[in-house]
VOLOGU-951576 format. One record per residue: x, y, z of N, C-alpha, C in turn. Coordinates in steps of 0.02 Angstrom, whole numbers, plus 50000, padded with zeros to 5 digits. Example, Ala and Ser with C-alpha at 12.3 -4.5 7.8 and 13.67 -1.06 7.14 Angstrom:
506604971650390506154977550390506604983550390
506424988850354506844994750357506455000250394
***
This chain:
500374994650000499965000049993500455006050006
500225011049960500625017449953500575020550018
501135023250038500875028050092500795035350082
500575038950130500385046850113500955050850087
500785054850038501205058950006501605063750059
502065064150070502425070150123502635075550082
502285082050088502395086850077503235089850063
503275091850011503995093450000504385099350045
503875103450056503995108450105503465109650161
503775110050220503375112950285503475119950295
502925122250306502805129350320503235132050372
503555137750356503895140550407503665144950450
503575143150510503265148850553503545155350543
504005155650552504385161950551504215166350485
504295163350432503915164750364503215166750372
502905163350409502185163750405501975168650462
502515171150501502265177350551502355183550500
503005182650461503155188150436502715190250391
502505184550356501905186650306501295190650332
501115188450393500625188850427500665197450459
501215199550474501405207450498501485209450450
501705207950385501775212550322501105215150298
500615211750302499895213450296499655218150346
499995218450394499665224450442499555230950414
499135234850436499195241850410499675246150460
499805252550446500345255750474499955258650539
499355257850555499105259750633499145253950656
498945247050625499065240950682499755239850697
500275241250652500865240950665500995244550733
500805252050724500975255650796500655254050849
499925251450845499615248050892499975242250930
500295238050873500675231750922501215233650944
501655236950908502255239850951502085243751018
501605246751020501415250151084501115244751131
500835240151114500545235351166501075231451194
501455229751147502205225651180502685230451218
502605236151200502945240051261502685242051318
501985241851314501675242151372501645236351420
501565230551387501635224451425502315224351452
502835224851413503685223951434503745228451485
503525234951489503645240051543503175237551597
502635234251590502505232951665502765226651682
502835221751650503395215951681504095216951707
504295222951673505145225051711504885228951780
504225232651786504035235951841503955231851892
503445225951877503315220651940503935217251958
504425217451900505095214251930505505217851969
505535224351948505785229651994505595229752064
504875231052074504645232252141504685225452186
504605218452140504785212552178505395211252211
505965213052172506605212752197507085217352214
506805223652202507225229852222506945235152253
506245238052243506015242752281505495241052331
505465234852356504865231952400505005234952458
505675237952494505745239452563505225247352564
505105248952501504645255352512503995253752555
503815248252536503125245752589503355244752659
503935241252665504055240052728504085247352782
504365252252737504395257952774503715261952795
503315260552739502545262452746502295258552810
502335253452823502085249752878502385250652947
502945252352935503345253552986503125260653030
503005265152980502775271552998502085272053025
501655267352991500925266253012500915262353073
501415260653121501285257453184501375251353191
501875248253133501985240253150502815240553165
502975240453231503525242053263504035235253228
503785229053210504115223653216504505222453128
504215227253092504355227253024505125228353025
505595225252983506275225452969506345229352905
506805233752904506955237252860507735234252830
507785232752767508475230252740508885235052749
509645233252766510175237452781510325242752737
510315240152668510525244352604509825248952591
509435248552610508885253852591508855261452620
509475263352596509655270252634510085274352555
510135280852568510605284552527510415284052446
511005282952414510775282352347510555277252315
510515271352348510275264052341509515266552322
509335268652386508605270652399508235274852352
508625280852333508555285452283508295282152203
508725277852207508905276452124508385270852127
508205266852176507585262352164507045265152156
506795269652189506195274952201506085277852134
506745279952101506715285152041506465280051982
506835274351984506805270751930505975267751918
505845266151990505125264851996504645266951967
504565274851977504115280651965504415282751884
504855280951862505165281751791504625275551745
504725268751774504375264251730503535265451744
503195268751795502635268451796502325275251748
502735280451739502565285551687502705283651622
503205278151598503305275851549502655272851531
502475267951560501955263151561501225267351551
501335273151587500575276451579500635281051500
501215282751489501325285351421501105280451375
501415274051365501425269551312500455267951325
500195266551371499525264251383499075270751360
499285276651355498825281551333498855281451285
499425281151242499665282151174499275276151136
499195270651169498865262851155498185266051143
497825268651199497145269951183496975274351140
497315279351131497375284251084497285280851016
497755275550989497875273150935497335268050919
497015264750955496445260950954495795263650971
495815270250986495045273651008494905277250944
494075275850934493985279750867493755286350899
493755288450958493715295550974494255297551002
494455303750979495055306251005495115312851031
494355314051070494245320351096494665320151166
494835326851186495085328551245494825324951313
494135324951315493745320951359493855314351368
493835310651310493945302051326494565302051339
495095306351310495795305251331495935306551418
495595310651434495535312651495495485306851542
494765303951520494385298051570495015291451555
495225291251502495825285051483496445287051533
496645292751541497145294051579497065291851657
496415294851679496285292451743496145285551761
495975281851707495775274851717496585270251726
496955272751676497605270551681498025271751731
497975278351763498325280051819498155275351881
497385275351890497275271351940497405263851946
497305262051874497535254451854498225253751882
498625258251865499335256851867499465258651949
499325262151961499375263552047499165257152099
498715254752077498465246752106499025242852084
499285241152022499685236752003500305239052057
500545244852058501225246652086501125243652164
500515245652203500475244352272500405235852270
500015233052227500125225752223500705222852232
501225223552183501945220852186502315224152241
502365230152275502715232952323502415228852395
501805226652395501425224352457501685216652451
501915213752393501985206352410502555204552443
502935207152451503525205552498503285206852583
502855212452586502715214252657502365209252679
501895206352634501495201252649501965195052674
502395193452638502935187652657503105189152726
503435196252748503675197952806503175197652863
502655199752835501975198752898501905191052920
501905187052871501865179052879502385176052915
502945179952891503525176852930503615179053003
503315185253026503255188153091502635184853140
502075183353105501405180253136501775172253163
502005170553107502325162553116502955162453182
503225167253180503825166953243503415167153297
502905172153300502535175653357502215169153376
501815166353332501425159053348501905154353393
502445153053359502815148153373503005148953439
503205155853450503555157853507503075157953562
502385157653571502015158553606501945150253627
501835145353588501685139853593502295136653634
502985138453621503385137053650503465138853728
503435144453729503425147453795502795144953845
502345144053818501805139553845501915133253866
502355129653827502505123253844502985122253891
503395127753904503865127953952503615129954022
503015133254028502715136354082502955141554091
503215145654059503595153354058502925158754056
502905164254100502485168254107502775173954074
502425177554018502655184454002502205189453993
502185195354018501695199754012501715201353931
501085203153911500885204853845501475209453814
501715214853845502135219553808502785215453806
502935210253848503665208953847503645203453797
503195199653778503025195253747503095197353663
502765203453654502755206553592503425210453579
503765212553628504465215253622505035209653602
504785203153638505355196853629505335195853557
504585194053529504455191553459504795195853418
504585203653420504775208553372505635208453372
505895207053424506745207153422506815199453393
506525194153398506795187253366506805188953290
506225191053276506035192353206506445197253176
506785202253202507205206753175507995202653179
508165199853220508715197553234508715191153173
508215187353163508225183253114508345186753050
507835191753022507955193652957508545198352957
508715201153003509515204052998510095200552973
510075195553022510525189753003510475186952925
509835186152899509705183752837510005189452781
509875196352800510025202352766510845202652753
511175201952806511835202652795512155196252760
511885189852770511925184052724511905183552655
511455190052635511145190552562510555186752534
510335183752594509685179752564509135181552609
508995187852613508405190752649507775188052610
507685189252552507205187052507506935180652508
507585174652506507445167552509507155166152588
507415169652644507215166752717506455170352720
506235175052684505585177752677505065172752652
505445170352593504955165952561504795158452593
505355157152634505435151252667504955151352730
504975157352761504555158652825503715159252808
503795163052751503045163152733502775155952715
503105151852685502855144552663502575142152735
503255141552783503105139052848502455141452890
502315148352885501745151252908501085147652871
501095147652812500475144452767500425137152808
501035132452816500955126552826500685126552906
500945130952937500595130653015499975133453018
499665137952979498935139152986498375134052971
498745127652929498395122752906498235118152972
498685118253020498655114053072498375117153134
498425125253115498195129053183497905135053147
497215133453127496975139053079496725144753111
496605144753179496555150453223496995154153263
497295157853206497865162053230497515168653274
497835168553351497685175153386497855180653360
497205185353360497575192053329498035195253363
498495199653347499095202853349498915209953350
498895213453408499025221053411499915224153414
499925227153341500565229553339500635236053312
***
């Protein structure tokens, strides 16, 4: 039995993609470039907040009455200024690209429509920024509560009696000591990730976490 004939040529996906792009109009090309630039800027911004500018959220919560929050040692001076500057530049670039993309895709180019788009984009980017900055704080919060709960259980099993103020001070001290040691060793974010994971596992077996005023 004769086998199926195999095509002499296999379609090249690169050639197919190039043909598809060549059929786009100039307006569609501009929209595609703006969209890619917008998404790329958002990804770079997310990476920057998650790995560099995250201590800004730590500072915010420390000032808002969370005395146990640990601030990384290098978060000061030129390093801090550069981190904040680049974070804001990325947001402005994303805002500009998003507004240009909206203008390119919109049938209405009236100032009122662009003003509404500007407000919506600004609010969305603000929420995006807050989400990525707060991610590491949530990890630190989980790490603190895990240490807090574990310490309370340990002291209770040993029959040691602490006043609430003394206990909170001890928990905050041990939390700060743990993270400072990790920070000096260059693995602060790894420790936060590991402690947050332990906290989640602890909550599965101890779901009723005692609320802590701090």
